[in-house]
N, C-alpha and C positions, 0 to 999 in steps of 0.2 A: 767808332773804332775805342774800345776800352784804352786808357792809358795805360802803358806798362810801366811801373816802377823796377827799378834796378835792387836788387838783394843787397847790395854792397850798401845803398843809399839807406835803405829801410834800417838796416843793422845800426849804421850811425845815428839816423833818427832816434833808435829806442835807447842806445848807450845815451846821448843826451839826455832824452827823458828822464833815465834814470839817474844821471849825474843831478840833475836839476833837483829831483825826488831827495835825493840824499841829503844834498845841501841845504833845501829848505828844512829837511828833519831835525838836520844838526842844528840849525838855528832855531827850531821852537825848542829844542831839546836845551840848548843854553838858554834860551829865556826862561825857560820855566826851571833850571835847575835853582836850589836854594844855595843864596852866595854862602862861602865858606869862611870862617874866620882864618886869619894869617898869621903866623909867627915865622919871624926869622933870624935865626941864631948868630950868635957871635962871628961862627967860624961860615957864614953863609948857607947852611942848612936852612932850607923854606920848607914849614909844616903848614897843612891844610888840615881845616878838621873843624871841631866846636868846643870853643872853651868853656869848660864846665865848673870850674872853682879855681880860684887864687887865695891861699892860705899859706903861713908860716914860710913864707919865700919860695913855695911851690906852687907852679900853674899846671894844671889838669887838663889836658884835652884829648878828646875823642876823635878818632881818626879812624877811615874807612882801611887803610891799608897795614895798621899796626894795633889797632885798638887803642886802649887808654894810656896815654904817655904822660909821664909826670917831668915837668921841665923847672932845672932850677931858675929864679928870676935872673940872678946874675949872669945867667947864658943867653940872655935873651937881649937882642939889637933892636929889635922893632916887633910890633904886635898891633893889629886890627880885631877888633872883633866886631858883627853884623848887629848884632842885636844891644839895644840898649841895657844897662843894669847899675844898680847900686856899686857905688865905691866908696869903701871906706879907708882914709889914710891912716898911718902911724899916730899921727898926733890926734887923730879923732875928728877930723873934717870928714863930712859925709856929702858926696857927689851923688844925685840922682839922674835916672833917666839917661845916661848918656853911654855911648860905646866907650870900649877900653882903646884907646890910641896911644902907642908908645914910637916915637922916634928917637934914636939915638940914646937908647936907653933911659930916655925921659918921658914922662907923664905928658900928653898934651891935652890939656884942661881948657875951657871955655875961660877967658880973660875974666867974663862977666860974674864967674863963680868963685874962682881963687885969685889971690892976690900974689903969689909966688910961683915959680915951678919945681914940681917934685921929681927926684929921680925914681925909676921904677922900683928900687927897694922899698919905698915908702908906700907902695901900696899893700895896705895889708890883708884886706879882706874884699872879696868880689862877691855881692849879694849875701851881707850881712846876716845873721841870725835876729828875729825880734829882739833877744834880751842884749846882744852885742850894741844895738842901737838905744839901750835903756829902758826898754819894754818887756816887764816881767823877768821871769828865769828860766836857765835853762834848768831840766831835771834828768841827770844820769843816774845810773844805779848797775847793782850787779847783786843776782840770787843764784848760790851756788851751793854745791853739795860733793860729798865723798862719801862712797858706802863700801864697805869690804866686808864679805861673808866667806869665810873657810868652814868647810867640815871635812873631817876626819879625825886624826887622834885629839884634835883641839877644835871645838866650834867657836867660832870667832864671828863677831858682829861689832863693825865699828862704823859710827855714823856721824860724821863732821859737816857742820852746814856755816853759811856766811852770809849777809846780808848787808847791803851797803846803799845809802842813797844821798845824793848830793843837789841841792838847789842853788844855782849859783846866777848872781844879776853881776852888774858893774858896781855896785857899792858893797854888797853883803855876800855871806854865803851859810848856807846852813847842811852840815854833816851828821848823819845817825851811820852806825855802825853795830853789828850784831854776831857773834861767833859763837860756835860752840860744838861741844865735843861728847856722845857719849858712846862707850864700849862695852860689850860683855865678853867673857871666856867661859865656854862651858857653862851658861847658864848665869854667872856671877859677874854682877857689875865691876869694873876696874877702872873705869874714867867716866867723870861726870862734871863737867865744867861749863861755863859761859861768859861772855862779858859783852858787855853793853856800851856805846860811847855816844854822846851828843855835844856837837860843837857850835856855836857861830862865830863867825868873823866878819869884821868890818875893816874894809879897805879903807885908808888914809889917803892924803892927797895925793901922794905918791902910790899908786896900786900896787906896787912891790913890797909895800910894808903893810900889816895889818896888827890889828889886835882883837881879840876874843876871849871866850870864855868855854870852859871845857866842864863837862859832868861826865862821870864814870863809875860805872859798878860792876862787880864781877864774884864769882863763886867757884870754887873747885873743893868740891867734898872730900876728896882724896889726899888733898893738899892741907886738911885739916881749916881750909877757908870756908866758914861759913856765908862771910858776905864783906867786902871789900868796897868802899864807895869813897870818891874824891870830886873836888869842885875847885875851881879857879880860876884866875884870868892868865892872860899870856898876850906876848909882843913874837909875832911872825914874820918871815923875809921870805919873799919869793926869790931868789938868786936867779933861777932860769926857769923858762916855760916855753920850751921848744920840743918837738917829738925827739929830737936826738938826746935831750937831756932835759929833764924837769926835774926841780931841785927846791924843796922849802925845809925851813928849818923854825921852831918855835920854842920859846924858855918862857917859863912862869914861876908862879907860886901856886900852891894847892896846900887845902885842908884835908887831911885823910883820916878816915874811921876803919877800923878794920876788927872783926867780929870772927873769932876761931871756936872751932867746936871744944877744941880741948885746951890750947894754949890760951892764956891770959890775952884778953883783948885790949887793944891799943888805940891810940890817937894822936895827931902830931902833925906840925907844920911841913910843908915838903917842898922840893924845888922841883917841877917837872920838865921834862923837855923831849920833843920829836924832831923827828928827820925822816922826810918822805922823798923818795927818787925814782925816776922811771926813765926807761930810755929805748926807743925804735932801733937801735945801732944793730942787731943782728938782722933785720931786715925783714921782708914777709909778713909783716903786720904783727910782728911778735912783738912781746914788751917783757924786758927785763925792770923788777921791781924792787926797792925796798922800802919797807915800814918798822920805823925803830923809836921804841918811847920811854922813857925811866922816869922814876923819881926816888930822888935821895931823900931821906929823913934828917930833917934839919937838927933834929933833936939828937940823933944817933949817925954819926956818918958811916957806920958799919952796916946801917940800914937800907938796902939796895935794891929796887925792883928795874929789871930791864926785859924787854920782850923785843925780839926783832925777827922781822921776816922777810928771807930771800925767795924771790919766786920768779919763774918763767912763765907768761900766760902767750898764748896763741892763740887763731881764729880757726874753727871747725868748718861750720858753716852759716849762713844767715847772721844771727845776733849771737850763735855758742862758741862761749870761750873754754879751753883746757887751760891747765895750769900745775906744774909742778911746785913744791913749794918746800920750803926748810923755815919751820918754827922754833926759834930757842927763846925759852922762857926762863928767867934768873929773879930767885927771891931769896935774899940772904936774910930774910926776917923770920922764914918759918921755922917751926917747931925743929929741933935736932934730928929728929926720927925722919923727916922727911927732905927727900932730896930737893937740894937747892936749884938744880938746873935740870930743865924738862925740854926734850928734843922731840920734834915730830916732823916726819916726814910723811906729805901726803900729797895726792894727785886729785885734782877737784874739777867739776865740769859745772860751767853755770850759764846764765843767760845775762847778755848787757844790754844795756839800754842809754 
């Protein structure tokens, strides 16, 4: 006679088998899951994800629940990454193939690799670029243009262009710049000017100080300037170099030669200076910036040249950048019939790298 099984016992057996299968599946999933990096904040909050960068006092972590987070290093109590990385400290020490381990806001590094303890604030860069390790140069640059076309009572065509390229290593820096403008109204050209600059900087033992040499040339047909060129050495200082504020200044001496179309040509020794500043204080990856340079004629204190650019740049997509600028150009040495101050307002779009 066939055995008779109770329906209740059958259901209990199926439930037990289901729970066992679920337990096994969960264990397998846990074992196969990729371990996550962990950050514990000073307020006790725990963040799991993948630490992708550490730079300028900010740790960037990719999370599944909130996307990309940027966390100030001084808010972190402890941290542990799963993957070995290259760590560069503020004093230049490089530690390779080690995970980042932080306990009580202090880096935990193998005693065989370091001879002292480091606070987390001394962690400068995770996985630094080759140039930051003294290998080659970092190349950055910008190519942008502004084009305005108006049809109607007045036909106007305005074209501005700008090209900038910088090669930077730990020991030196090369900078080249080219700016220009060509404007027409009703088929008649009413603006044609350009200026080009080349600079070389050499960083001293204290890398916030550097010496260099600059050479520049410019032309402005409608300001009676056929060609002005100058060359000379300078001393510079990097006061700040953080995203919230980058500020540098230079002062030096130059030899200046000016060829005018109508006015008398002249040459003179001069004192030159530059001030460059930028800030991301407005947020959203935007950038406020100021570029200023000037030359004073040492033979005639009334002969002064000053060029100042104020701007706000912001990203559009990929590496495309837009910027609104105000350019003030003052030259007291121009002929009397030419305006001493030229003001330009422009909106440009460019590609950065």
